[in-house]
C-alpha positions as a Python dict, from the first residue, in 0.01 Angstrom:
ca = {
    (1, 'M'): (0, 0, 0),
    (2, 'A'): (143, 309, -146),
    (3, 'I'): (-137, 460, -413),
    (4, 'K'): (-66, 476, -778),
    (5, 'L'): (-161, 706, -954),
    (6, 'Y'): (-156, 692, -1380),
    (7, 'G'): (-116, 945, -1613),
    (8, 'P'): (126, 1240, -1792),
    (9, 'M'): (245, 1518, -1612),
    (10, 'V'): (67, 1770, -1798),
    (11, 'S'): (-261, 1670, -1820),
    (12, 'T'): (-518, 1896, -1638),
    (13, 'C'): (-691, 1606, -1464),
    (14, 'A'): (-373, 1422, -1381),
    (15, 'V'): (-255, 1738, -1208),
    (16, 'R'): (-573, 1820, -1017),
    (17, 'V'): (-508, 1446, -802),
    (18, 'M'): (-161, 1537, -820),
    (19, 'T'): (-251, 1835, -607),
    (20, 'C'): (-524, 1666, -392),
    (21, 'L'): (-227, 1432, -296),
    (22, 'H'): (-16, 1725, -181),
    (23, 'E'): (-275, 1916, 11),
    (24, 'K'): (-368, 1587, 219),
    (25, 'L'): (-42, 1449, 252),
    (26, 'V'): (-37, 1154, 99),
    (27, 'E'): (245, 1015, -40),
    (28, 'Y'): (196, 815, -392),
    (29, 'S'): (375, 680, -688),
    (30, 'L'): (299, 845, -1067),
    (31, 'H'): (309, 601, -1340),
    (32, 'P'): (374, 792, -1676),
    (33, 'V'): (116, 728, -1996),
    (34, 'D'): (204, 887, -2328),
    (35, 'L'): (-128, 989, -2442),
    (36, 'L'): (5, 1061, -2816),
    (37, 'A'): (164, 698, -2876),
    (38, 'G'): (-164, 610, -2817),
    (39, 'E'): (-60, 390, -2440),
    (40, 'H'): (-448, 499, -2289),
    (41, 'R'): (-563, 264, -2602),
    (42, 'Q'): (-421, 0, -2522),
    (43, 'P'): (-524, -355, -2341),
    (44, 'A'): (-299, -317, -1982),
    (45, 'F'): (-522, 20, -1946),
    (46, 'L'): (-848, -17, -2038),
    (47, 'S'): (-864, -235, -1793),
    (48, 'K'): (-776, -4, -1541),
    (49, 'N'): (-1095, 270, -1726),
    (50, 'P'): (-1259, 118, -2058),
    (51, 'F'): (-1275, 493, -2114),
    (52, 'G'): (-961, 529, -2219),
    (53, 'L'): (-910, 843, -1982),
    (54, 'A'): (-628, 946, -1750),
    (55, 'P'): (-572, 945, -1463),
    (56, 'V'): (-627, 681, -1324),
    (57, 'L'): (-585, 602, -927),
    (58, 'E'): (-505, 266, -771),
    (59, 'D'): (-558, 202, -422),
    (60, 'G'): (-495, -106, -267),
    (61, 'D'): (-803, -325, -441),
    (62, 'L'): (-1005, -13, -506),
    (63, 'T'): (-904, 125, -919),
    (64, 'L'): (-1093, 498, -996),
    (65, 'F'): (-1115, 703, -1256),
    (66, 'E'): (-1256, 1037, -1325),
    (67, 'S'): (-1092, 1291, -1123),
    (68, 'R'): (-1294, 1511, -959),
    (69, 'A'): (-1418, 1100, -808),
    (70, 'I'): (-1073, 1087, -723),
    (71, 'T'): (-1060, 1399, -575),
    (72, 'G'): (-1362, 1376, -369),
    (73, 'Y'): (-1282, 983, -278),
    (74, 'L'): (-923, 1118, -102),
    (75, 'A'): (-1086, 1430, 66),
    (76, 'E'): (-1306, 1206, 241),
    (77, 'K'): (-1090, 925, 325),
    (78, 'Y'): (-769, 1155, 398),
    (79, 'K'): (-1022, 1405, 590),
    (80, 'D'): (-840, 1432, 926),
    (81, 'K'): (-538, 1447, 752),
    (82, 'G'): (-361, 1766, 533),
    (83, 'Y'): (-560, 2057, 398),
    (84, 'D'): (-932, 2004, 470),
    (85, 'L'): (-1054, 2071, 135),
    (86, 'I'): (-1447, 1987, 220),
    (87, 'R'): (-1507, 2104, 515),
    (88, 'H'): (-1645, 1810, 681),
    (89, 'Q'): (-1702, 1923, 1033),
    (90, 'N'): (-1890, 2213, 905),
    (91, 'P'): (-2257, 2105, 712),
    (92, 'K'): (-2326, 2485, 573),
    (93, 'E'): (-1950, 2534, 399),
    (94, 'A'): (-1965, 2191, 307),
    (95, 'A'): (-2252, 2238, 97),
    (96, 'F'): (-2154, 2554, -51),
    (97, 'V'): (-1773, 2353, -136),
    (98, 'K'): (-2008, 2139, -326),
    (99, 'V'): (-2199, 2396, -481),
    (100, 'W'): (-1900, 2559, -652),
    (101, 'I'): (-1727, 2212, -789),
    (102, 'E'): (-2044, 2139, -970),
    (103, 'V'): (-2022, 2535, -1072),
    (104, 'E'): (-1650, 2447, -1228),
    (105, 'S'): (-1805, 2165, -1338),
    (106, 'H'): (-2060, 2238, -1533),
    (107, 'H'): (-1950, 2591, -1641),
    (108, 'F'): (-1606, 2634, -1561),
    (109, 'N'): (-1458, 2357, -1749),
    (110, 'P'): (-1657, 2286, -2052),
    (111, 'L'): (-1558, 2619, -2196),
    (112, 'I'): (-1173, 2655, -2083),
    (113, 'H'): (-1118, 2307, -2185),
    (114, 'P'): (-1194, 2355, -2602),
    (115, 'I'): (-972, 2659, -2537),
    (116, 'I'): (-662, 2524, -2367),
    (117, 'Y'): (-765, 2195, -2593),
    (118, 'H'): (-739, 2429, -2937),
    (119, 'Y'): (-411, 2618, -2877),
    (120, 'F'): (-187, 2427, -2708),
    (121, 'V'): (-324, 2011, -2791),
    (122, 'S'): (-427, 2023, -3175),
    (123, 'P'): (-32, 2181, -3283),
    (124, 'L'): (59, 1873, -3094),
    (125, 'L'): (-123, 1619, -3307),
    (126, 'G'): (-34, 1795, -3614),
    (127, 'K'): (-369, 2016, -3651),
    (128, 'T'): (-481, 2318, -3740),
    (129, 'P'): (-636, 2514, -3408),
    (130, 'D'): (-971, 2637, -3469),
    (131, 'Q'): (-1005, 3010, -3377),
    (132, 'S'): (-1352, 3062, -3390),
    (133, 'I'): (-1384, 2792, -3148),
    (134, 'I'): (-1175, 2938, -2904),
    (135, 'D'): (-1332, 3271, -3001),
    (136, 'A'): (-1664, 3150, -2904),
    (137, 'N'): (-1496, 3005, -2578),
    (138, 'V'): (-1314, 3282, -2391),
    (139, 'A'): (-1639, 3491, -2485),
    (140, 'Q'): (-1860, 3299, -2321),
    (141, 'L'): (-1593, 3189, -2033),
    (142, 'G'): (-1607, 3629, -1950),
    (143, 'K'): (-1980, 3633, -1873),
    (144, 'V'): (-1888, 3307, -1644),
    (145, 'L'): (-1568, 3451, -1500),
    (146, 'D'): (-1807, 3765, -1420),
    (147, 'V'): (-2043, 3617, -1199),
    (148, 'Y'): (-1690, 3446, -1011),
    (149, 'D'): (-1560, 3824, -1018),
    (150, 'T'): (-1884, 3960, -803),
    (151, 'R'): (-1894, 3653, -626),
    (152, 'L'): (-1537, 3666, -480),
    (153, 'S'): (-1604, 4018, -437),
    (154, 'S'): (-1698, 3938, -93),
    (155, 'N'): (-1527, 3609, -7),
    (156, 'K'): (-1178, 3522, -44),
    (157, 'Y'): (-1224, 3166, -199),
    (158, 'L'): (-1497, 3022, -470),
    (159, 'A'): (-1731, 2820, -138),
    (160, 'G'): (-1597, 3121, 170),
    (161, 'D'): (-1358, 3225, 313),
    (162, 'F'): (-1152, 2930, 295),
    (163, 'Y'): (-959, 2733, 49),
    (164, 'S'): (-1109, 2381, -69),
    (165, 'L'): (-1144, 2118, -342),
    (166, 'A'): (-1378, 2418, -519),
    (167, 'D'): (-1079, 2619, -541),
    (168, 'L'): (-827, 2334, -647),
    (169, 'H'): (-1025, 2215, -953),
    (170, 'H'): (-974, 2522, -1154),
    (171, 'L'): (-606, 2532, -1090),
    (172, 'P'): (-488, 2313, -1387),
    (173, 'Y'): (-715, 2480, -1647),
    (174, 'T'): (-629, 2805, -1535),
    (175, 'H'): (-268, 2734, -1524),
    (176, 'Y'): (-262, 2733, -1901),
    (177, 'L'): (-473, 2955, -1947),
    (178, 'M'): (-244, 3234, -1819),
    (179, 'K'): (21, 3081, -2061),
    (180, 'T'): (-249, 3214, -2418),
    (181, 'P'): (-273, 3535, -2494),
    (182, 'Y'): (-680, 3497, -2282),
    (183, 'A'): (-487, 3556, -1977),
    (184, 'D'): (-667, 3862, -1922),
    (185, 'L'): (-983, 3690, -1908),
    (186, 'I'): (-856, 3617, -1475),
    (187, 'Q'): (-633, 3921, -1500),
    (188, 'S'): (-915, 4185, -1642),
    (189, 'R'): (-1181, 4095, -1327),
    (190, 'P'): (-991, 4225, -955),
    (191, 'H'): (-1114, 4000, -737),
    (192, 'V'): (-1100, 3702, -1021),
    (193, 'R'): (-708, 3794, -1049),
    (194, 'A'): (-673, 3826, -666),
    (195, 'W'): (-860, 3476, -610),
    (196, 'W'): (-580, 3351, -821),
    (197, 'E'): (-242, 3502, -755),
    (198, 'N'): (-352, 3287, -423),
    (199, 'V'): (-443, 2964, -532),
    (200, 'S'): (-185, 2917, -772),
    (201, 'S'): (48, 3035, -511),
    (202, 'R'): (20, 2738, -260),
    (203, 'P'): (340, 2506, -227),
    (204, 'T'): (180, 2187, -298),
    (205, 'F'): (62, 2345, -666),
    (206, 'A'): (386, 2422, -712),
    (207, 'K'): (530, 2105, -669),
    (208, 'V'): (350, 1959, -968),
    (209, 'S'): (249, 2317, -1197),
    (210, 'T'): (635, 2318, -1267),
    (211, 'N'): (624, 1998, -1475),
    (212, 'M'): (352, 2123, -1668),
    (213, 'K'): (473, 2222, -1949),
    (214, 'F'): (404, 2120, -2377),
    (215, 'E'): (684, 2016, -2530),
}
């Protein structure tokens, strides 16, 4: 039975999962969810994720939500197929993948999320973006990216000299950041810039990023 993914094509979390599926050469069917119309709050969707958040993945009788949990599941289930995103044959390298997955989740995402939300999403909801929130998070994100720049000065990728799930998890939000006036957060840090140009050019991400357009 083919994997089913429920979520909008513009969703950062859905894109995270779609990119992983392409890296693992796994076929899936995408079932769009209209968040602006509130489809994620309807009983049909809430039966899949009681928190009402996209995406949701169905693999036979298994239903999963939370994008990082989904990518972890896919990377492990299909560890011998497609690109090895978790370095399962090298415990030391695998440990660094896990470290930088945690860094993205706890240090990077909480800061970049409100920037993207207020810049792109608030206007779609008829709200005025809160520039003070954007500015505060831009300042803090810059400090985090200084750490990244140091890390990437001696490693091609975040977990080492190999692309991994840790890099993949950064793709969707950074893609949107590069379309804002705050792209200099990436461009002004030479090692971060080189890393971004590398990871964002992967064909797997190109397949899904073309549809990442807020309209």
